[in-house]
Each structure stands twice: as structure tokens, then as C-alpha cells.
C-alpha positions as CSV (number, residue, x, y, z in Angstrom):
1,M,68.2,-11.3,30.6
2,A,70.9,-13.5,29.2
3,A,69.1,-16.4,29.7
4,I,65.6,-15.3,27.8
5,Y,67.5,-14.0,25.2
6,G,69.4,-17.6,24.9
7,L,65.7,-19.3,25.2
8,V,64.2,-17.1,22.3
9,K,67.3,-17.7,19.9
10,E,67.7,-21.4,20.6
11,T,63.9,-21.9,19.8
12,K,63.2,-18.9,17.4
13,G,60.6,-17.6,19.8
14,N,58.2,-20.5,19.5
15,F,58.1,-22.4,22.8
16,T,55.8,-23.6,25.7
17,A,56.2,-23.2,29.5
18,D,57.8,-26.6,29.7
19,Q,60.4,-26.2,27.0
20,A,61.3,-22.9,28.7
21,M,61.6,-24.7,32.0
22,A,64.0,-27.3,30.0
23,F,66.2,-24.9,28.6
24,L,66.6,-23.1,31.7
25,S,67.2,-26.0,34.2
26,H,70.5,-26.5,32.1
27,W,71.4,-22.7,31.3
28,K,74.7,-21.4,31.5
29,D,76.6,-18.1,31.2
30,P,80.4,-18.3,31.6
31,D,80.7,-14.8,30.3
32,S,78.3,-12.5,32.4
33,P,79.6,-9.6,33.7
34,R,79.4,-11.0,37.3
35,G,81.4,-13.7,36.0
36,P,80.2,-17.4,35.1
37,I,76.6,-18.0,36.2
38,M,74.0,-20.6,35.9
39,I,70.6,-21.8,37.4
40,D,70.6,-24.4,40.0
41,P,67.7,-26.8,38.2
42,E,66.8,-28.2,41.8
43,T,66.2,-24.8,43.2
44,R,66.0,-22.8,40.3
45,D,68.0,-20.2,41.8
46,I,71.0,-18.7,40.3
47,V,74.6,-19.9,41.0
48,Q,77.5,-17.5,40.8
49,N,81.0,-16.9,42.2
50,V,81.6,-14.9,45.2
51,Y,84.5,-12.4,44.9
52,I,86.1,-11.4,48.0
53,R,88.0,-8.2,47.7
54,R,89.2,-5.2,49.9
55,V,90.1,-1.4,49.2
56,E,93.6,-0.6,48.6
57,K,95.1,2.8,47.2
58,Q,97.1,2.5,44.0
59,D,98.6,5.3,42.2
60,G,96.6,7.7,44.4
61,K,93.1,6.0,43.6
62,L,91.1,3.8,45.8
63,V,90.5,0.2,43.8
64,N,88.9,-3.2,44.8
65,V,91.5,-5.9,45.0
66,E,90.4,-9.2,44.7
67,I,91.7,-11.7,47.6
68,T,89.9,-14.8,46.5
69,T,86.9,-16.0,44.6
70,I,84.7,-18.7,45.9
71,P,83.5,-20.6,43.1
72,M,79.8,-21.6,41.9
73,V,78.1,-20.5,45.1
74,K,74.5,-21.8,46.0
75,D,71.7,-20.1,48.0
76,P,73.3,-20.7,51.5
77,W,69.6,-21.0,53.0
78,K,68.4,-23.4,50.7
79,E,71.5,-25.8,51.2
80,L,71.3,-25.8,55.0
81,N,67.5,-25.7,55.0
82,P,66.3,-28.3,52.5
83,P,62.8,-28.6,51.9
84,K,61.0,-31.3,54.1
């Protein structure tokens, strides 16, 4: 929805399908609830961080504790099996 909102905002709601695809091919959102995301212009898939977490008990409550972040992960299937 953020990408669609950005498209409508930038074009003031007046765009063609080609203009929409051109806009979305370079769209990025550094402040999304999932962390930074973008659309891969080649595959048109989302690219985002993957957060590795474990559950720990802190102050008597279970919480997710981030162990590491794998930045800007593309679809692994498409990375390992490119179109012929």
C-alpha cells in the first residue's frame, strides 16, 4: 500500500501503466514497519531484511531478542534458479 500511495502522490493520480511500472521499479521505503524494503526491478519481488530472533524471558515476560539481521534479502528461489 505504501508503494501505491507513493505512486499516486508523485503522479497526483494521473499515470499510465508504463509510468507506474517505471516508478515501482526504483521504489524504496526505508521506514516500513518491516524495516527497509524495496522492489527488485528485475524480478518485481520485494527485497527486505530478514531478522533472526530468539525468545528469551526478560522481567518475567517472553520477548523476541534480535540475534542478527541479514540485510536486503531477495527471493532465494529466483536467485538460485534464474530464468533460462
